[in-house]
C-alpha angles and dihedrals in degrees: 000000000000128000095259092054091052093050090049091054091050092049091051091050091052092057116098106264141166132028138259121256095203113122116252110269117240121179110239118241114264109256093218134084115276092238137042121267119275132202143095092311094057133070116242109273111245130180112269098251100143109009112080127235112262094223091057096042115091115223092245089062095044096049103055097176107102094209092054090047090057093051093048091049089051091051094048089055101043110022109121097208090056090049090054090050090052092048090050087057090054091050092050091048091053092048090052089052090052093051093045090050090060089073092067125065120254113238119206132182112215125191121193131186122172135174123192136174119201119194118235089238088072087069096045095260115132099187102027129112125263118257121235116207121195125186129179128175142164119198137182108204151161113237114214099317114187111223105219100223094147100038100249095135091037090055091050089050091052090048091052091048092052091048090050091052090047090054091051090052089048088056090052090049089051090053092049090050092047094049093048093044092052091048093049093047090049091049092047088054090051091051093048091049089051090050091048091053090050091049091051092049090047092050091052091050094046092046088055091049091049091051091050092049090046090055091048090049090052088054092048094248097113134048124244088241090063090052092052092047091051089049091056090056092051093048092047091053091048090051091050091050091054090046094052091046088055092048091049091052090050091047090054091048091051091048092050090052092050092045092049091228138043111294112230114247093239089064093057121095121248093211144314093283091062094051117108104220120237121258118274115252136193127236090205126225100280133057089219088096086078090069088070096052110118094236091050090047088050091054090048092050090052088050089053089049091053090048092052091048089062089063091055091049092049092049089061088073092061131071118283113220123196135172133210116187140160138186122190150107134278139183142172088235130044091229091059097047096108100028124120114283095027096104119126134186138181136180130179117182115190132194125192114197114194113225103172129352116151090199093069092058092048091046091051091051092046095054091049090053089048088053090052089050090051090051090052092048090049091052091046090052090055092047092049091049091049092052093048091053093042092051091049091049090050090054092046090051094053109025095083090055090049092050092049092049091047092050090052089048091052091051093048094047091046090054090047090053092049093050093044091050091048092050091049092050089052091049094243098116138027126257089249090078090052090049093052091047092050092051092047093049093049092048092047092051092049089048090054090053090050092053092049088052092047091053094051093042091050091056088056091046093050091048091052094041090056091053100261124141106058095086116097 
């Protein structure tokens, strides 16, 4: 074979050839209703004219409180879990580059120089002279390059690409989770500080009541039982103060962990009343928005990877063709290495035709089952996303009614406490009525704080459930 023929074979081999045996990918139907749930627990669904779409709303525009924005920005910079997710993306990108590089041949330059002396006795000569052999060569060659006629390497490349995209979506999901977790921890801290302030106010009021009853007892105008009952209220308030102080410390610790560094005190909320609520968002009219959630896109990318892997498994049933070739120069002396007539070439095509290998059949079955698993996981991701949004919509549709009812309850119990205290001071009623009214008022006020927190936290949950929070 002459040099031109060899170069022609190499050029043909470099041309894109073959096909992929992976089945055509078709997105499975979403196993959820096309629209959001309706009923008494949900607000009437209206077209999204004014409220923005969560997926298109950056977190800085959704969270309007400047202090919370500072804490979230700190977490996005320093959180270790998010760093790991970003590094996993880099690893997946590199692995995709490795797999894609397998489609192209690997060119190597090889230099060889050898010197050898053979004694004359090797040739049956007792008195002859030894023979010196010198060999020098330089070759540019392709080392065992697999020509992808049946798409095995191309399928593996597609699989690596899908896994890389899945890792990128996992990073986005990690950011959404981090943003929502920081916001919820920050709001929980605000609620606990609000509850601590209420407990301190309650303690001061109950301590004043106890002092008044103690003076009346000293004058013989109150029973010892009233003193003891007033003491229980004081001790209960002191216990609640210590409990809320503990919760606040734990809230700050949790926030520091999420932020990846200590959060400055000026970024922490004073209480729920000082919190600027997040912007209202729309869930839209169709549940198809869930298909664009990062975790759902991640599950779909893994499904595509499993689908591409089937192509690689199918290609194992077909011949595997590889080529080893080299073009260079050689000489018996170093000075003649690049002289005319010293050219060398070599090519060695190889084809491996599988006849029987039980492993290929088992591998083909395994990758199909893995594809079925990926389909199931993709469908489960959509169902989980649908439930998260539906639960958040149910809370949004009822929480305002709960808050209104709780506010009315607080007002009624406060009036009950005022009347009971007045009747006790006039000697008409026992202190037991005052005690019951105090407990009811304190519990009602704490319940109102919990509902305010639930409303704010649900706005964060709905924003995250709709796929918002990964945008910068």
